[in-house]
A tleap script that builds the chain and sets N, CA, C and O, in Angstrom:
source leaprc.protein.ff14SB
mol = sequence {
  NMET LYS VAL GLU GLU LEU GLY LEU ALA TYR
  LEU GLU GLU ASP GLN LEU ARG ALA ARG GLY
  TYR ASP LYS THR PRO ASP CYS LYS LEU GLU
  VAL PRO ILE ALA VAL ASP GLY HIE VAL VAL
  ASN TRP ILE GLU SER LYS ALA SER PHE GLY
  ASP GLU GLU SER HIE LYS GLY LYS GLY TYR
  LEU ARG MET ALA LEU PRO GLU THR ARG ALA
  ALA TYR CLEU
}
set mol.1.N position { -10.432 13.016 6.725 }
set mol.1.CA position { -10.506 13.594 5.393 }
set mol.1.C position { -10.606 15.115 5.528 }
set mol.1.O position { -11.365 15.610 6.360 }
set mol.2.N position { -9.862 15.845 4.734 }
set mol.2.CA position { -9.817 17.304 4.805 }
set mol.2.C position { -11.194 17.946 4.591 }
set mol.2.O position { -11.488 18.983 5.184 }
set mol.3.N position { -12.035 17.342 3.755 }
set mol.3.CA position { -13.370 17.916 3.521 }
set mol.3.C position { -14.173 17.968 4.815 }
set mol.3.O position { -14.991 18.868 5.001 }
set mol.4.N position { -13.949 17.020 5.699 }
set mol.4.CA position { -14.620 17.040 6.996 }
set mol.4.C position { -14.142 18.224 7.831 }
set mol.4.O position { -14.942 18.902 8.476 }
set mol.5.N position { -12.835 18.468 7.815 }
set mol.5.CA position { -12.270 19.598 8.555 }
set mol.5.C position { -12.839 20.922 8.054 }
set mol.5.O position { -12.996 21.869 8.825 }
set mol.6.N position { -13.141 20.979 6.778 }
set mol.6.CA position { -13.699 22.193 6.176 }
set mol.6.C position { -15.212 22.278 6.342 }
set mol.6.O position { -15.823 23.293 6.006 }
set mol.7.N position { -15.808 21.219 6.856 }
set mol.7.CA position { -17.249 21.206 7.064 }
set mol.7.C position { -18.060 21.045 5.793 }
set mol.7.O position { -19.208 21.485 5.723 }
set mol.8.N position { -17.463 20.411 4.780 }
set mol.8.CA position { -18.143 20.211 3.494 }
set mol.8.C position { -18.949 18.912 3.515 }
set mol.8.O position { -18.473 17.888 4.005 }
set mol.9.N position { -20.153 18.960 2.988 }
set mol.9.CA position { -20.981 17.755 2.862 }
set mol.9.C position { -20.522 16.990 1.620 }
set mol.9.O position { -20.323 17.578 0.557 }
set mol.10.N position { -20.357 15.681 1.766 }
set mol.10.CA position { -19.873 14.874 0.649 }
set mol.10.C position { -20.349 13.430 0.762 }
set mol.10.O position { -20.826 12.985 1.806 }
set mol.11.N position { -20.201 12.720 -0.347 }
set mol.11.CA position { -20.480 11.286 -0.388 }
set mol.11.C position { -19.182 10.572 -0.749 }
set mol.11.O position { -18.411 11.054 -1.579 }
set mol.12.N position { -18.943 9.422 -0.122 }
set mol.12.CA position { -17.756 8.634 -0.429 }
set mol.12.C position { -18.079 7.601 -1.503 }
set mol.12.O position { -19.239 7.387 -1.857 }
set mol.13.N position { -17.025 6.967 -2.011 }
set mol.13.CA position { -17.163 5.968 -3.079 }
set mol.13.C position { -18.210 4.910 -2.776 }
set mol.13.O position { -19.064 4.626 -3.616 }
set mol.14.N position { -18.155 4.324 -1.587 }
set mol.14.CA position { -19.093 3.245 -1.258 }
set mol.14.C position { -20.536 3.744 -1.227 }
set mol.14.O position { -21.450 3.006 -1.595 }
set mol.15.N position { -20.749 4.975 -0.799 }
set mol.15.CA position { -22.093 5.543 -0.794 }
set mol.15.C position { -22.598 5.769 -2.225 }
set mol.15.O position { -23.772 5.544 -2.519 }
set mol.16.N position { -21.707 6.212 -3.100 }
set mol.16.CA position { -22.086 6.424 -4.504 }
set mol.16.C position { -22.424 5.103 -5.185 }
set mol.16.O position { -23.393 5.013 -5.938 }
set mol.17.N position { -21.610 4.070 -4.912 }
set mol.17.CA position { -21.881 2.742 -5.494 }
set mol.17.C position { -23.226 2.210 -5.011 }
set mol.17.O position { -23.969 1.605 -5.783 }
set mol.18.N position { -23.538 2.432 -3.745 }
set mol.18.CA position { -24.818 1.977 -3.192 }
set mol.18.C position { -25.990 2.670 -3.877 }
set mol.18.O position { -27.099 2.137 -3.906 }
set mol.19.N position { -25.748 3.853 -4.426 }
set mol.19.CA position { -26.791 4.598 -5.146 }
set mol.19.C position { -26.816 4.249 -6.637 }
set mol.19.O position { -27.597 4.819 -7.399 }
set mol.20.N position { -25.957 3.310 -7.050 }
set mol.20.CA position { -25.989 2.840 -8.421 }
set mol.20.C position { -24.997 3.478 -9.376 }
set mol.20.O position { -25.032 3.188 -10.571 }
set mol.21.N position { -24.118 4.334 -8.888 }
set mol.21.CA position { -23.100 4.932 -9.757 }
set mol.21.C position { -22.043 3.896 -10.089 }
set mol.21.O position { -21.568 3.191 -9.199 }
set mol.22.N position { -21.667 3.791 -11.358 }
set mol.22.CA position { -20.608 2.853 -11.717 }
set mol.22.C position { -19.255 3.538 -11.790 }
set mol.22.O position { -18.231 2.885 -11.583 }
set mol.23.N position { -19.218 4.827 -12.075 }
set mol.23.CA position { -17.988 5.622 -12.059 }
set mol.23.C position { -18.012 6.425 -10.768 }
set mol.23.O position { -18.909 7.241 -10.554 }
set mol.24.N position { -17.024 6.193 -9.907 }
set mol.24.CA position { -17.072 6.861 -8.606 }
set mol.24.C position { -15.760 7.555 -8.281 }
set mol.24.O position { -14.704 6.923 -8.290 }
set mol.25.N position { -15.817 8.844 -7.994 }
set mol.25.CA position { -14.619 9.520 -7.493 }
set mol.25.C position { -14.433 9.143 -6.024 }
set mol.25.O position { -15.306 8.512 -5.428 }
set mol.26.N position { -13.315 9.522 -5.452 }
set mol.26.CA position { -13.096 9.245 -4.032 }
set mol.26.C position { -14.083 10.009 -3.164 }
set mol.26.O position { -14.484 9.537 -2.100 }
set mol.27.N position { -14.469 11.187 -3.624 }
set mol.27.CA position { -15.350 12.047 -2.840 }
set mol.27.C position { -16.184 12.911 -3.785 }
set mol.27.O position { -15.628 13.597 -4.644 }
set mol.28.N position { -17.494 12.886 -3.639 }
set mol.28.CA position { -18.406 13.715 -4.433 }
set mol.28.C position { -19.001 14.763 -3.501 }
set mol.28.O position { -19.725 14.424 -2.565 }
set mol.29.N position { -18.704 16.018 -3.751 }
set mol.29.CA position { -19.233 17.089 -2.917 }
set mol.29.C position { -20.722 17.240 -3.164 }
set mol.29.O position { -21.167 17.236 -4.312 }
set mol.30.N position { -21.491 17.372 -2.102 }
set mol.30.CA position { -22.935 17.547 -2.268 }
set mol.30.C position { -23.261 18.951 -2.751 }
set mol.30.O position { -24.271 19.169 -3.420 }
set mol.31.N position { -22.404 19.896 -2.408 }
set mol.31.CA position { -22.539 21.272 -2.893 }
set mol.31.C position { -21.186 21.664 -3.480 }
set mol.31.O position { -20.194 21.695 -2.752 }
set mol.32.N position { -21.121 21.963 -4.780 }
set mol.32.CA position { -19.847 22.334 -5.395 }
set mol.32.C position { -19.215 23.550 -4.705 }
set mol.32.O position { -19.909 24.393 -4.136 }
set mol.33.N position { -17.874 23.616 -4.774 }
set mol.33.CA position { -17.134 24.751 -4.231 }
set mol.33.C position { -16.276 25.361 -5.336 }
set mol.33.O position { -16.062 24.733 -6.373 }
set mol.34.N position { -15.791 26.567 -5.123 }
set mol.34.CA position { -14.880 27.213 -6.060 }
set mol.34.C position { -13.468 27.140 -5.490 }
set mol.34.O position { -13.241 27.441 -4.318 }
set mol.35.N position { -12.523 26.736 -6.336 }
set mol.35.CA position { -11.112 26.673 -5.964 }
set mol.35.C position { -10.322 27.350 -7.072 }
set mol.35.O position { -10.311 26.885 -8.211 }
set mol.36.N position { -9.672 28.430 -6.739 }
set mol.36.CA position { -8.882 29.189 -7.719 }
set mol.36.C position { -9.680 29.504 -8.979 }
set mol.36.O position { -9.154 29.418 -10.089 }
set mol.37.N position { -10.935 29.865 -8.811 }
set mol.37.CA position { -11.776 30.235 -9.944 }
set mol.37.C position { -12.387 29.077 -10.706 }
set mol.37.O position { -13.025 29.289 -11.737 }
set mol.38.N position { -12.207 27.850 -10.220 }
set mol.38.CA position { -12.758 26.666 -10.879 }
set mol.38.C position { -13.805 26.028 -9.978 }
set mol.38.O position { -13.628 25.968 -8.761 }
set mol.39.N position { -14.898 25.553 -10.571 }
set mol.39.CA position { -15.926 24.858 -9.805 }
set mol.39.C position { -15.479 23.417 -9.594 }
set mol.39.O position { -15.117 22.724 -10.544 }
set mol.40.N position { -15.506 22.978 -8.350 }
set mol.40.CA position { -15.098 21.614 -7.995 }
set mol.40.C position { -16.325 20.861 -7.495 }
set mol.40.O position { -16.951 21.256 -6.511 }
set mol.41.N position { -16.663 19.769 -8.186 }
set mol.41.CA position { -17.799 18.920 -7.842 }
set mol.41.C position { -17.364 17.635 -7.158 }
set mol.41.O position { -18.099 17.088 -6.335 }
set mol.42.N position { -16.178 17.153 -7.491 }
set mol.42.CA position { -15.710 15.879 -6.984 }
set mol.42.C position { -14.212 15.890 -6.828 }
set mol.42.O position { -13.523 16.711 -7.435 }
set mol.43.N position { -13.688 14.961 -5.997 }
set mol.43.CA position { -12.257 14.858 -5.724 }
set mol.43.C position { -11.816 13.438 -6.007 }
set mol.43.O position { -12.403 12.477 -5.511 }
set mol.44.N position { -10.786 13.321 -6.803 }
set mol.44.CA position { -10.165 12.029 -7.116 }
set mol.44.C position { -8.715 12.136 -6.679 }
set mol.44.O position { -7.986 13.000 -7.166 }
set mol.45.N position { -8.289 11.280 -5.776 }
set mol.45.CA position { -6.953 11.448 -5.203 }
set mol.45.C position { -5.952 10.366 -5.582 }
set mol.45.O position { -4.913 10.248 -4.933 }
set mol.46.N position { -6.225 9.590 -6.589 }
set mol.46.CA position { -5.259 8.578 -7.018 }
set mol.46.C position { -3.983 9.284 -7.477 }
set mol.46.O position { -4.039 10.282 -8.197 }
set mol.47.N position { -2.861 8.766 -7.062 }
set mol.47.CA position { -1.582 9.418 -7.329 }
set mol.47.C position { -1.304 9.608 -8.815 }
set mol.47.O position { -0.687 10.602 -9.201 }
set mol.48.N position { -1.746 8.676 -9.655 }
set mol.48.CA position { -1.420 8.780 -11.071 }
set mol.48.C position { -2.576 9.289 -11.918 }
set mol.48.O position { -2.416 9.453 -13.128 }
set mol.49.N position { -3.738 9.546 -11.318 }
set mol.49.CA position { -4.886 10.005 -12.095 }
set mol.49.C position { -4.578 11.366 -12.695 }
set mol.49.O position { -4.211 12.303 -11.985 }
set mol.50.N position { -4.728 11.464 -13.996 }
set mol.50.CA position { -4.491 12.735 -14.664 }
set mol.50.C position { -3.030 12.996 -14.974 }
set mol.50.O position { -2.700 14.036 -15.542 }
set mol.51.N position { -2.148 12.074 -14.612 }
set mol.51.CA position { -0.733 12.215 -14.914 }
set mol.51.C position { -0.500 11.722 -16.333 }
set mol.51.O position { -0.440 10.519 -16.587 }
set mol.52.N position { -0.370 12.664 -17.248 }
set mol.52.CA position { -0.272 12.324 -18.670 }
set mol.52.C position { 0.871 11.359 -18.956 }
set mol.52.O position { 0.716 10.456 -19.778 }
set mol.53.N position { 2.007 11.527 -18.304 }
set mol.53.CA position { 3.156 10.658 -18.551 }
set mol.53.C position { 2.852 9.198 -18.203 }
set mol.53.O position { 3.300 8.289 -18.902 }
set mol.54.N position { 2.098 8.972 -17.134 }
set mol.54.CA position { 1.774 7.606 -16.709 }
set mol.54.C position { 0.818 6.906 -17.659 }
set mol.54.O position { 0.759 5.677 -17.692 }
set mol.55.N position { 0.075 7.679 -18.426 }
set mol.55.CA position { -0.983 7.105 -19.242 }
set mol.55.C position { -0.775 7.239 -20.746 }
set mol.55.O position { -1.646 6.858 -21.528 }
set mol.56.N position { 0.359 7.770 -21.152 }
set mol.56.CA position { 0.612 7.936 -22.588 }
set mol.56.C position { 0.512 6.599 -23.298 }
set mol.56.O position { 1.030 5.585 -22.829 }
set mol.57.N position { -0.157 6.618 -24.425 }
set mol.57.CA position { -0.262 5.427 -25.251 }
set mol.57.C position { -1.301 4.431 -24.772 }
set mol.57.O position { -1.613 3.484 -25.494 }
set mol.58.N position { -1.842 4.610 -23.589 }
set mol.58.CA position { -2.814 3.668 -23.044 }
set mol.58.C position { -4.245 4.132 -23.287 }
set mol.58.O position { -5.185 3.352 -23.136 }
set mol.59.N position { -4.413 5.385 -23.661 }
set mol.59.CA position { -5.746 5.903 -23.918 }
set mol.59.C position { -6.550 6.181 -22.658 }
set mol.59.O position { -7.732 6.516 -22.739 }
set mol.60.N position { -5.914 6.043 -21.482 }
set mol.60.CA position { -6.643 6.193 -20.219 }
set mol.60.C position { -7.228 7.592 -20.069 }
set mol.60.O position { -8.412 7.741 -19.768 }
set mol.61.N position { -6.421 8.597 -20.272 }
set mol.61.CA position { -6.918 9.966 -20.120 }
set mol.61.C position { -8.026 10.262 -21.115 }
set mol.61.O position { -9.037 10.872 -20.769 }
set mol.62.N position { -7.832 9.830 -22.340 }
set mol.62.CA position { -8.815 10.093 -23.388 }
set mol.62.C position { -10.152 9.429 -23.066 }
set mol.62.O position { -11.206 9.985 -23.374 }
set mol.63.N position { -10.122 8.243 -22.449 }
set mol.63.CA position { -11.349 7.489 -22.191 }
set mol.63.C position { -11.942 7.767 -20.801 }
set mol.63.O position { -13.130 8.068 -20.692 }
set mol.64.N position { -11.146 7.674 -19.763 }
set mol.64.CA position { -11.668 7.730 -18.389 }
set mol.64.C position { -12.050 9.125 -17.936 }
set mol.64.O position { -13.099 9.304 -17.317 }
set mol.65.N position { -11.235 10.101 -18.226 }
set mol.65.CA position { -11.506 11.438 -17.731 }
set mol.65.C position { -12.816 12.017 -18.260 }
set mol.65.O position { -13.602 12.525 -17.460 }
set mol.66.N position { -13.095 11.968 -19.568 }
set mol.66.CA position { -14.382 12.508 -20.042 }
set mol.66.C position { -15.589 11.785 -19.459 }
set mol.66.O position { -16.600 12.422 -19.162 }
set mol.67.N position { -15.502 10.450 -19.287 }
set mol.67.CA position { -16.626 9.689 -18.726 }
set mol.67.C position { -16.877 10.103 -17.278 }
set mol.67.O position { -18.023 10.329 -16.888 }
set mol.68.N position { -15.839 10.202 -16.498 }
set mol.68.CA position { -15.987 10.588 -15.095 }
set mol.68.C position { -16.452 12.029 -15.006 }
set mol.68.O position { -17.341 12.350 -14.218 }
set mol.69.N position { -15.868 12.878 -15.792 }
set mol.69.CA position { -16.248 14.299 -15.788 }
set mol.69.C position { -17.730 14.464 -16.121 }
set mol.69.O position { -18.436 15.216 -15.448 }
set mol.70.N position { -18.195 13.782 -17.130 }
set mol.70.CA position { -19.600 13.890 -17.545 }
set mol.70.C position { -20.547 13.383 -16.457 }
set mol.70.O position { -21.648 13.910 -16.296 }
set mol.71.N position { -20.126 12.376 -15.720 }
set mol.71.CA position { -20.993 11.812 -14.692 }
set mol.71.C position { -21.187 12.723 -13.492 }
set mol.71.O position { -22.185 12.608 -12.781 }
set mol.72.N position { -20.247 13.623 -13.258 }
set mol.72.CA position { -20.308 14.431 -12.032 }
set mol.72.C position { -20.360 15.933 -12.258 }
set mol.72.O position { -20.121 16.701 -11.326 }
set mol.73.N position { -20.660 16.360 -13.450 }
set mol.73.CA position { -20.817 17.801 -13.699 }
set mol.73.C position { -22.277 18.165 -13.788 }
set mol.73.O position { -22.611 19.332 -13.993 }
savepdb mol mol.pdb
quit
């Protein structure tokens, strides 16, 4: 995982679930980092996550993104 190469401390999905989180990103940074002026707390690497075209009409972006965002900010 690239976060390891960068020396970043993080928790993986299975570790988050073991701590009782029901919404889990692929990687939760233990210390947020800045990327292009944005604070990054977690990494979700699903190919279609956040792809508006893939989720139009399904309500996925409207429902899932705010819930996940709120859990990790």
